[in-house]
C-alpha positions as CSV (number, residue, x, y, z in Angstrom):
1,M,-5.3,-8.1,12.1
2,N,-4.3,-4.9,14.1
3,A,-4.3,-5.6,17.7
4,G,-0.7,-5.1,19.1
5,R,0.6,-4.1,15.7
6,P,3.3,-1.2,15.9
7,L,1.9,1.9,14.6
8,P,3.6,3.9,12.0
9,V,4.8,7.3,13.0
10,P,4.2,10.1,10.5
11,T,7.0,12.5,9.9
12,P,6.8,15.9,8.0
13,E,7.9,13.9,4.9
14,T,5.2,11.3,5.3
15,A,2.5,13.6,6.7
16,H,0.6,13.8,3.3
17,F,0.5,10.2,2.9
18,W,-1.0,9.4,6.4
19,D,-3.4,12.4,6.1
20,G,-4.9,11.0,2.9
21,T,-5.1,7.2,4.3
22,R,-7.0,8.8,6.9
23,L,-9.4,10.3,4.7
24,G,-9.8,6.8,2.4
25,E,-7.0,8.3,-0.1
26,L,-4.1,6.7,-1.6
27,R,-1.6,9.3,-2.1
28,L,1.8,9.3,-4.1
29,Q,4.1,12.0,-5.2
30,T,5.0,13.0,-8.9
31,C,8.3,15.0,-10.0
32,R,7.2,18.0,-11.8
33,D,10.7,17.7,-13.9
34,C,10.7,14.2,-14.9
35,G,7.2,13.0,-14.6
36,H,8.3,9.9,-12.3
37,T,5.7,8.8,-10.1
38,Y,7.1,7.2,-6.7
39,F,6.4,5.5,-3.3
40,P,7.5,5.8,-0.4
41,P,7.2,9.3,0.4
42,R,10.5,11.5,0.4
43,P,10.9,15.2,-0.4
44,F,12.9,14.8,-3.7
45,C,12.5,12.5,-7.0
46,P,14.2,9.2,-6.6
47,D,15.1,9.4,-10.3
48,C,16.6,12.9,-11.2
49,A,16.8,14.3,-7.5
50,S,14.5,17.2,-8.1
51,R,12.9,18.6,-5.3
52,E,10.0,20.0,-7.6
53,V,7.6,17.3,-6.7
54,E,3.7,17.2,-6.0
55,V,1.4,14.8,-4.1
56,I,-1.1,13.4,-6.3
57,R,-4.2,11.0,-5.5
58,A,-3.9,7.7,-6.8
59,S,-6.3,5.4,-8.4
60,G,-6.0,2.6,-5.8
61,R,-5.8,0.2,-8.3
62,G,-3.0,-2.1,-9.2
63,S,-2.0,-5.8,-9.7
64,L,-0.7,-8.3,-7.6
65,H,3.2,-8.5,-8.3
66,S,4.5,-10.9,-5.7
67,Y,3.4,-12.2,-2.3
68,I,4.3,-14.9,0.4
69,I,1.8,-16.6,2.9
70,S,3.3,-16.1,6.3
71,H,2.9,-18.8,9.0
72,L,4.7,-16.9,11.4
73,P,3.1,-14.9,14.4
74,A,3.6,-11.2,14.4
75,P,2.2,-8.4,16.5
76,G,-1.2,-7.6,15.2
77,F,-1.7,-10.6,12.7
78,E,-3.2,-13.7,13.0
79,P,-1.3,-16.5,11.0
80,P,-1.6,-17.4,8.2
81,Y,-1.9,-13.9,6.4
82,T,-0.8,-12.7,2.9
83,I,2.4,-10.2,2.6
84,A,2.2,-8.7,-1.0
85,V,4.1,-6.3,-3.3
86,V,1.3,-4.5,-5.3
87,K,2.4,-2.7,-8.6
88,L,0.0,0.5,-8.8
89,D,-1.2,1.8,-11.9
90,E,0.5,4.8,-11.5
91,G,3.8,2.4,-11.3
92,P,5.2,2.5,-7.9
93,K,5.2,-0.8,-6.0
94,M,4.1,-0.9,-2.5
95,L,4.5,-3.3,0.2
96,T,1.2,-4.4,1.6
97,N,-1.2,-7.2,2.9
98,I,-3.9,-8.8,0.8
99,V,-7.2,-8.9,2.8
100,G,-10.7,-10.6,2.2
101,T,-9.1,-13.4,0.2
102,P,-8.0,-16.5,2.3
103,P,-3.9,-17.1,2.4
104,D,-4.4,-20.0,-0.1
105,P,-2.0,-20.2,-3.1
106,A,-4.6,-21.6,-5.2
107,L,-6.7,-18.1,-4.8
108,L,-4.0,-15.8,-5.3
109,E,-2.3,-15.5,-9.0
110,L,0.2,-13.0,-10.1
111,D,-1.1,-10.1,-11.9
112,D,-4.4,-10.4,-10.2
113,P,-6.1,-7.2,-10.2
114,V,-6.3,-5.6,-6.8
115,E,-7.8,-2.4,-5.1
116,V,-7.0,-0.3,-2.0
117,T,-8.9,-0.5,1.1
118,F,-8.2,1.1,4.4
119,M,-8.0,-0.4,7.8
120,A,-8.2,2.3,10.5
121,L,-5.9,1.3,13.5
122,N,-6.9,4.3,15.4
123,E,-8.3,7.7,14.7
124,Q,-5.2,9.1,13.3
125,I,-3.6,6.0,11.4
126,S,-5.5,3.9,8.6
127,L,-3.2,1.5,6.9
128,P,-3.6,1.0,2.8
129,V,-4.2,-2.8,2.3
130,F,-5.3,-4.4,-0.9
131,K,-8.1,-6.8,-2.0
132,L,-8.6,-8.6,-4.8
133,V,-10.9,-7.4,-7.5
134,G,-13.8,-9.7,-8.7
135,A,-12.5,-12.7,-6.9
136,T,-14.5,-15.4,-7.7
137,R,-11.7,-18.4,-6.8
């Protein structure tokens, strides 16, 4: 699920995130003024517009909030594959892929616990993807 896949291009605002994924860390930002933790990265809090933000290391845990199983070909993906929205334990939601579980609705239940793993696309870019925790289905 990576050959031919378009690569993200880190920017000054997202460099901390991509540096973290390369090291096997999921990094988020938290506002020092209002306490809101958010994703995607940006230089200001989306709740209160404060620029007093800090980077934190997230737990990498969350739950399956929503998903679709795509049967359409896309660069770097072999259909079918699961596209998901994961709600992180820290609060933000993240668009991602579910790996390690066949793309079958009988195996994927909303609110299932998930944890992050990282897919290295090259030496600079690793993508955060998620797998079900303790999947026994």
